[in-house]
N, C-alpha and C positions, 0 to 999 in steps of 0.2 A: 505493500500501500505505500501510497506516496504521501508524504508526511510535508504539507506546504509551511509548516512553523519551523522545520529542520533548515538553516540557512544554507547546509550544502547542499539541500535538494530545491534549492529556489533558482530558476533562471536570473541571469546577470541584470541587473535594474529593475527587478521585481521585488516585492515587498509582500510579508507574509501577510500582516494587517494594517489598518489605517494609520494606528497609532506609531508604527514604524515610519511610516511617511511622515507623520506629521513630526516625530522626534529628528528625523534627518532634515526636515525643512527647517526647523528651529536652529538646528547646528549651522546650517548653511546660513540662516537669517542673523544669527549672532555674529558669524564674520563678518557678513556685511554691515551690521551696525557699529562692531569694530574699527570696519574701515571708514565708515561714515564721521564716526568721532575722529578719528586721527585726519581725517581729510578737514574736518573743522579747525583742529588745532592747527596744523598745516597754513590753512589760508590766514589765520589769526598774524601768523607773523612774515608770510611772504604770500605775494601772488601766486594764483595756480599756474602752474606749470602745464606742459602737455599730458602728462602723467595724470596730475590732478584732474584734468578735463576728461580724458579717457575714464577715470575713475567714476566721476561724477554721472558721466552718461550710463557707466553700467549701473550705479547704485539706484538711479532713476528707473532703468529696465527691473531691476530686482524688485524693489519697492512700490513701485507704481503700476507694474504690471503682474508679476510672479506671485507676490505677497498678497494682493489684492484678491487673485485666483484663489490662493491657499485659503484667505479668510473666510471667502464665500463657500468654497468648496467644505470647509470645517463645518460651517453652520449648516449645511445642507445634510452632510453626512449624518450630524449628530441629531438634528430635528427629524431624521427619518428613523432613528433608533429608539425604542422602548428604554425607559429608564427604570432601574431596579428601585429607585426609591418613589415613583410614583408621578404623576403627570404634574402635581403641581410644583415638586422639586425639579422637575424637568424643565417645565416653563419658567421657573425665576432662573434657572442655571443658562437657559437661551438668552434671556432678557438680559441677563450678565454679560454674555458672550457679543451679543447684539450692541449694547451700550459700549464694550470696549473696543469694537470694529469702528463704531461712530467716532469714539476719541481718537483711535489711530487716525482716522481718514482726516479727521480735522486739522490735526496738527501736520501731517502730511501736506495737507493743501496750503498751510503756512510755509513750510520750509521747501517744499518741490520749486516754486518759481527760481529760488535763491541758489540750487543746486542746477537748475537749468541755465541759470545765467553762468554760472562756473563751467559747466559742459561746454557753453557755445562760445565762451573767451570774453564773454561781457565782465564788466567791472562793477556793475552796479548792484550787486548783491551786499546785502547787509550780514557782516560776519556775524553781529551779535545775535540777529535774529537767526541766523543759521546754526550756530553753535547752542544757543538755548533752546531752541526748536529740536535739535538733532538729540540733546540730551533727554529731554521730555518724551521723544520719540521711543528713544532706545528705552526711557522706564516703562513706556506703554505697551511695547513690544514685549518686554519681560513680562510682566502682568499677564500678557494675553499666552505667554508660553506656559506660564503656570497654571492660568486657567483652563485652557486648552488640555493640557494633560488630567486636571482633574475631572472635566468631563467627560473625558474618554472612559475614566474611571467609574465614574457615575453611570454613563448609559452605556456599559458592557456588562 
C-alpha cells in the first residue's frame, strides 16, 4: 500500500497534506520578510542599487501575488473543513483569519507603492513609511503564521 504521509514515497514537489504546504510557504515567507527588513535597513543609509531594485521587484511579486493567493487558499481550505470544536468556534476562528488578512492587506497597500518606487528606480519613496510599514507587515505575517497553524489543528 502506498503511504502518502511517508516523505520517501512522495513525488518531488508534492506534499502529504495542506499543513506541509503551509509550513513550507511560511518558511519561504519568513525568508522574504527578512529580505524586506534588510532592504529597508540598506535604503535608510544609501540609495537603491540594481540589486536592491531587483529584490524590491521580487518582494512585490512574492507578497502581492503569491502571498495573496496563499491567504485566499488557506481561507478556502479551512472554511471547507469541519471543526472538531463545533461550528461556533470554527466561525470565530475564520473571522479572526479574515481580520488578519484584512490587516495584512491594509499595511501592504501602504508599503507596496514605496517598494514599487524602489523597484523602478524612482527616488520618491518614503524610507520611514517603508521601514515602519515593513516592521508592522512582518509582525502581522508572523501572527498569521501562528494563527494558520492553530487553525489547521482546530480544523483537523
